[in-house]
C-alpha positions in Angstrom: 31.5 9.6 32.4 29.3 12.1 30.8 29.7 10.2 27.4 28.5 7.0 28.9 25.4 8.6 30.3 24.7 10.2 27.2 24.8 6.9 25.3 22.8 5.1 27.8 20.2 7.9 27.7 20.2 7.5 23.7 19.7 3.8 24.0 17.0 4.1 26.5 15.1 6.9 24.5 14.9 4.4 21.4 11.3 3.1 20.8 10.7 -0.5 21.9 10.1 -3.0 19.0 6.7 -4.7 19.0 6.4 -8.4 19.8 6.5 -10.6 16.9 2.8 -11.6 17.2 1.5 -8.4 18.5 -1.0 -6.7 16.3 -0.2 -2.9 16.5 -2.3 -0.3 14.6 0.5 0.2 12.3 0.6 -3.3 11.2 -3.0 -3.4 10.9 -3.2 -0.4 8.9 -0.5 -1.5 6.5 -2.2 -5.0 6.0 -5.4 -3.1 5.2 -3.7 -0.9 2.9 -1.6 -3.5 1.2 -4.6 -5.6 0.5 -6.3 -2.8 -0.9 -3.6 -1.9 -3.1 -3.2 -5.5 -4.3 -6.9 -5.5 -5.1 -6.4 -2.6 -7.0 -3.6 -4.1 -9.1 -5.3 -7.4 -9.6 -8.7 -5.7 -10.8 -6.7 -3.3 -12.9 -4.9 -6.1 -14.6 -8.0 -7.9 -15.5 -9.6 -4.9 -16.8 -6.5 -4.1 -18.9 -6.7 -7.7 -20.2 -10.2 -7.2 -21.2 -9.5 -3.8 -22.8 -6.8 -5.6 -25.1 -9.3 -8.6 -25.8 -7.2 -11.1 -24.3 -9.9 -12.3 -21.8 -13.6 -12.1 -21.6 -16.1 -10.1 -23.5 -18.0 -8.2 -20.8 -17.5 -4.7 -20.0 -14.4 -4.0 -18.0 -15.0 -0.3 -17.1 -16.2 -1.3 -14.0 -13.1 -2.9 -12.8 -11.0 0.0 -14.2 -13.2 2.4 -12.0 -12.9 -0.2 -8.9 -9.0 -0.1 -9.5 -9.0 3.8 -9.6 -10.9 3.7 -6.1 -9.0 0.9 -4.3 -5.6 2.0 -5.5 -5.6 5.6 -4.2 -7.2 4.6 -0.9 -4.6 1.9 -0.5 -1.9 4.2 -1.2 -3.3 7.0 1.1 -3.5 4.7 4.0 -0.1 3.3 3.3 1.4 7.0 3.3 -0.6 7.6 6.6 1.1 4.7 8.3 4.5 5.7 7.0 4.1 9.1 8.3 2.9 8.1 11.7 5.2 5.1 12.2 7.6 5.8 15.1 11.1 3.8 14.8 12.6 2.3 11.7 12.2 -0.8 9.6 11.9 -3.8 11.7 10.5 -2.3 14.7 7.1 -3.8 14.1 5.3 -0.5 13.5 4.3 -1.3 9.8 6.6 1.2 8.2 7.8 -1.6 5.7 4.0 -2.6 4.9 3.2 0.9 4.6 5.7 1.5 2.0 4.8 -1.5 0.0 1.1 -0.6 0.3 2.0 2.9 -1.1 3.7 1.4 -4.2 1.0 -1.1 -4.7 -1.8 1.4 -4.6 0.2 3.7 -7.0 0.6 1.0 -9.4 -3.1 -0.2 -9.1 -4.2 3.6 -9.7 -1.9 3.7 -12.8 -2.9 0.3 -14.3 -6.7 1.3 -13.6 -6.1 4.7 -15.5 -4.4 3.0 -18.3 -7.3 0.3 -18.6 -9.8 3.1 -18.6 -8.0 5.2 -21.3 -7.8 1.9 -23.4 -11.7 1.4 -23.0 -12.4 5.1 -23.9 -10.2 4.7 -27.0 -11.4 1.3 -28.2 -15.2 2.3 -27.5 
């Protein structure tokens, strides 16, 4: 009997999964972080294309700098969501979104740095 009560206590101690349509703080944080990371990747990609002369003729340094701001902020918020999420993947606490946001923010930061380096090199 003690084994059954220990198993029951373990099952009852698990964090409850969030409702499918509930907007928790973790979900909202991972959405914001993901959008910032995605914006950083998109702007950095456009700035990188301008640096190589593929599109546009205007200065793209502003886009590279914007990516260097949006990328780390999105990654930091994503890491914060991951660090504070209770439960695992699929519980509705934003853990999966936080991981994706951190990766997108890192990618936006790296692409922005690459675009800025190419602008400095090409003049």
